[in-house]
N, C-alpha and C positions, 0 to 999 in steps of 0.2 A: 504494500500500500504506500507507494512512494509519492512524496510531495512533489508536484510538478511546477512549483513556482518559477517564474521567469528568472533566469540567471543574469544578474546585473554584473557588469564588469566596469572597473574604473575607466573613465573616458576623459580625454584631454579637451573634448569639444565644449563642455559646459564651462563657461567663463563666469565665475562668481565674482565679478568686479563689484566694488562697493556700489550699492544702489539703495533706493528707498522703497523697494518693492514690498517690504514688511513694515513700513513706517506706521506707527500707531497701533501695532499688533502686540499683544501680550502672549508669549509662548511659555507653557510649562513643560520642562524636560523631566520625565520620570526616568531615573537611573537605577538599574537593577544589577545583580551580582554576576555579570559576565565579564571576562577579562577585557572585552571590547569597551568596557566603561572608560578605559584610558583615552578613548577617542572623543569623549563627550566635551572636553574643554574646547577642542577644535570645532566641534559642531556648534557649540554655544557661540563661539566667536564669529563663525560664519553667519549665523542668524542675526547677530548684533550688527555685523557689517552691512546687512541688508535692511537695517532699520528696526529690528524687533527689540522688545523689552523681554528679557529671558529670566525665568525663575527655575531653579532646580529643586526637585524633591527626590529623596533617596530611600533605598531600602538599607537595612543594617548590613546585608551581605555586600552591597556595592561599596560600603565605606571601608571594607577590607582591601578594596582595589584602588579606589580613588578617594582621597581625603576631601571632606566637605569644604575645607579651606580653599582647595584648588578650584572648586566650583563657585565658591563665593567670589574669588578673584576673577574667574572667567566671566561671570555674569554681572558682577557689580551689585548683586542682591543677596540678601540672607538666604541660606539654604534651609529647606524644610526637611529636617531629619526625623521629626516626630510630630504627631498631631496634638495640639494643645487646645485650651479654651477659646482660642481665636478661630476655631473650626476652619482651618486653612483650606481644606478640600472644598468646602461650600463657598468660601470667599472667592476662590479661583474658578472652580468648576461647577458651582451650583446653578440654579435656574437664572439667577441674576449675577453670575460670577463675572469677574473682571478679565478672565483669560479668554482668548479666542481659539485656542487649540491646545490639546494635550499630545505631546510626542513622547513615547516611551522608547528610549534609545540608550543602551541596547536592551532588548527584552529577552529574558531567559524562557526556556520551556516551562519552568515552574511558575513564573509570573503570568505567562499566557494562559496556563491552565487555571490559575486562580481567578483571573478576570472572567474567563469563560464560565467558570462555576459560581461566580458571584461571591467569592471568598475575599474578605477584607481583613488581612492580618499584617499588612505593611502600609506605610503612607502611600506608596505608589498604587497599590491595588484599590485603596479607598478613593484616591483621586480618580482612578479609572471608573469605578462604580458610579461615582457622583457625576462624572462627565457623560457616561452612557445614559444616566437617568435624566439629564438635562439636554440631551441631543447635541452635545458639543462635539465637534469633529475630533477624532482620535486617529493618530498615526502610530503604528507599532513597527519597530525596526528590529527584527529578530537577530540573534547571534548565539550560536551554540555549535556543538559537534553535529556533523551531518547525520549521523546515526540517530541522534536525539530528534532532529528535525523531521526525520522520516518515521518516527514512532506513530503508529495509528492513532493514538490518543492526541498527540500534538497536531497531527493533520486534521483530526476532527475538531479540535478546539479552534484552530485557525479558520476553518471553514465556518464554524458557528459565529465567530466574531465578525468575519466578513459579511455574513448574512445580516448582522446587526448594523452594518454600515461602517465598521472599522476598516481603515485602510492599512495595508501592509506594504512596506517598502523593503525590497530585498527578500532573502539574502542572496549573495552569490557564492558559488561553491568552488573551493580550492583546497587541495591537500586534505580532503576528508572533513573539512570544516565549512559550516554554513556561516559565512562571514558577514559582518555588518556592511550595509550598503555604503558606498562612498559618500563623503560629506556633501558633495555637490548634488548628488541624487536626493539625499535627504532634504536639503534646502529647497530644491526644485519642487518636491512634493509638499513641503510646508507652504511654499508660495501658492501652490494650486489650492490647497485646503483652506488657507487663511484669507485669501483674497475674495473679492466679491464674485468673481467668475462670470464676467460679462459674455463669455462664449460657452457657458455651461449648456449642454444639450446640442451644441452645434458640431457639425462634422466638417473638418478642414483637410483638404488634400493639397500637398505641397510638392513641387519638384525642386531639386537643388543640385548645384555643382556642375561639373563637366561630364559630357558623355565621351565615349571613346569608340572610334571606328577602326576595326581590325584591318591591318594590311596583310599580315600573315600571323602564324602562331606566336611570334615574338614581338612584333611591332604594332603600334597603334598611332592613329591621328587623334589629337585631343586639343584642349586649350588650357589656359592658365587659371581657370576658375577653381577655387579651393573648396567650394561648397559651404563655407562658413555662414553665408547669409541664409541659405536654405535651412541649415541646422538651427540658427538662432530664431528663424521664423517658427520652426516646429516647436522649439522650447517655449517660445512666448505663447503660442496657441495653447500648449499644454498647461502653462501657468494659469491661463485664463479659463480653464475648465473644458476645453474642447476635446473631442475625440480626434486624434491627429494621425494622419498617414503621410510619410515622406517617401518619395521615389527618388533614389540617387545611387551613386556608386561609392559613397562614403559609408562609414559605420558610426552611428550615434550611440547605439546600445543603451537606451534609457527605457526603463520599465514604464509601460503605459503608452509609448509612442510606437506605432506600427511602422516598420520599415520594409520597403520593397527594393531589392538590389537589382540594378540594371547596368548594362555597359553602353550599348549603342543608342543612337537616336531612335531607331525603329523600336527597340525594346522599351525605351522610356515612353514613347507615344502609345504603344500597344498596352503597356501596363497601366498608364493613366486612363485610357479609354475603358479598359476592363474594370478598373477600380471605381470609376465614376458610376458604373452600373449599380454599385452598392448604396448609392444615395449620399450626396454631399451637399452642404450648404454653400461652401466657398472653395474655389480653386486658385492657388497661387503658383504661377509659372515663373520661378526664379532661376531655373536651371539655364546654364549656357549650353544649349543643345547644338550639336554639330550641324552646320549648314550644308556640309557636303559629306558624302560617303563614297565608297569605292568597292570594287569586286575583291573578295577575300581570297587570298592564296592559301590553300590548305597545307602547303609546305613552305618552310622558311625561304625567302628570296635570297639567293646567294649574294654575298657582298663582292665588290670588285671595283675596278677603276672606271668602268663605263658609266655613263649617265643612265639614270633610271627614270622613266616617265610613269606617272600614275594618272589614270583617268578618273576624275572626280565627277560625281553627279549630285544634284540637289537632293536633300532629304525632305521628308514631309514636314509640314508646318503644324505644330501641336495646337497653337491657338486657333487656327482655322478649323481643325477637326473638333475641338472641344466646343467652340461657340456654335458650330453648325448642329451638333448633336444636342446641346443643352442651352437653349435660348434664354432661359431664366436664371441660369447659374451665375452667382456673383464671382467675377473673375478679376484677378490682379495680374498684370503683366510687368515685365522688366525690360527696359530698353538700355542697351549699353552702346556707347559710341566712343570714339577717340579723336582728339585733335580738332574739335569743332567749338564754336562759341556756345555760350550759355543759351542764347536765343535760339540757335539752330537745334541744339539738343532738345529743348522744350518743344519746338515746332515739330520735329520728327517724332517725338514721343506722342504728342497729341494726334498726329496723323495715324500712328499705329493704334492708339486708343480708339479712335473713331472707326477705323477699318475693322476691328474685331469686337467692337462694343464692350470695351473693358471698363469695369467700374472704377478701377484704380490703375495707374501705371507709375512705376518707379523708374526715374530717369537717372542715368549715371554716366558721367564722362570719365573713363579710366585714365585720362590724362591728368586728373586730379589725384585720385586714389581709388582703391577698390579691389582689383583682382589679387587675392591672396592675403590682403591686409586684414587686421582686426577692426579697423575703422574704415569709414567711407563718407562720401559727401554726395547726397542725392537730392532729387526733387520728386516729391510725391504729388501727383496730379489726380484730383478727384473729378469724376465725370460730371458730378452735380454742379460744382463751382467752376471747374475748368482752370482754376488758379493753381499754379505750382507753389508748393510749400517747401522751402529749403530746409533740409535736415542734415546735420553734420555730427558725427560722433561714432561711438562703437556700433558694431552691427547689431548688438542687443538693443541699443537705443533706437536704431532705425526700424528693427522688427517691431518694437513697441509702438512706434508712431504709425506703422502700417496697420497694426491691429486696432489702434484707436479709431482709425477711419473705418475699418471693416466692421468693427463691433456695432457702430452706428447703423451701417447698412443692413446688418443681419438681425436687427431688433424686430 
């Protein structure tokens, strides 16, 4: 009776730069007696970097692993090691509690079982019972040996808690251990649970990065797109509560985001058209899809001193096919140019917007910045106003601005 939870792996793609995504939010961290408790200081600091006010509550077992003084230092707030006449569990997690979210990180098999059974014999389990009774969002981040995680009773307890609306983040499996999820993944899911969720219930399909056209089994034709913009768009849509699918040839590896891996322009277009049949509210075409392809050689083309000619032919146009098949779909396109004026960039982008009936278009002159960088400078043009809005900053900031516009259109 093996637990089939998604295996999360650490990823370099989630950039937890300092932001205000959790500004005004109060997060309670429940810490239990797993050796992974040594990671909680870093988790707390990452939440604070994103604007949260963090309070820690501990079990006695966790205090053998991490001293409450360390958590006091990390959070800047007194640590709750026992319940007193101040009824701390009600103050934070009661019906009118001041907390927005309870995150139990790490969570042992013992604590998971107690919460599922309604047993309150530690401060953490009492906080959990109170939060469940007041419908406060709860995230549990398990950490234990893999054999314990696969125990039928643990599997049953996790399923029971999920049926009550509790979210689980991780674990990922390595060396026989069900390890705590990476900090960035925990923070991402806290952002999703604690924010208002202006895309909750919406389905968003995104393309990202470069495609690659095979010349032979060794060589490809591609472009300089890193795929960072597409991945930041997927992360932002997930933060806002959407069901997200991204089609690309990168790997994001984030629990909750569906990924479809493709190589060529044809594969990307076919995958998008197939996936759209499942029903989506918005489509964002941020991929740098190859404009040309060629006949593939099944054997490696021999190297030599002679010139080699490749015959290129145009690829299909994704926006043409999507708009033709889905006249009511909210579509965002991207337009990339080089070496032209700002006015010409905007003019060409508006022409493409009108040609395909795009609700939004993001215009980028890579003569400024863009391909491969973590930052960019773009113009977002809304079909309703027609006015270009200049946005400069990290690709996370740009993704947020895109969804500010889309969320309004999807209401």
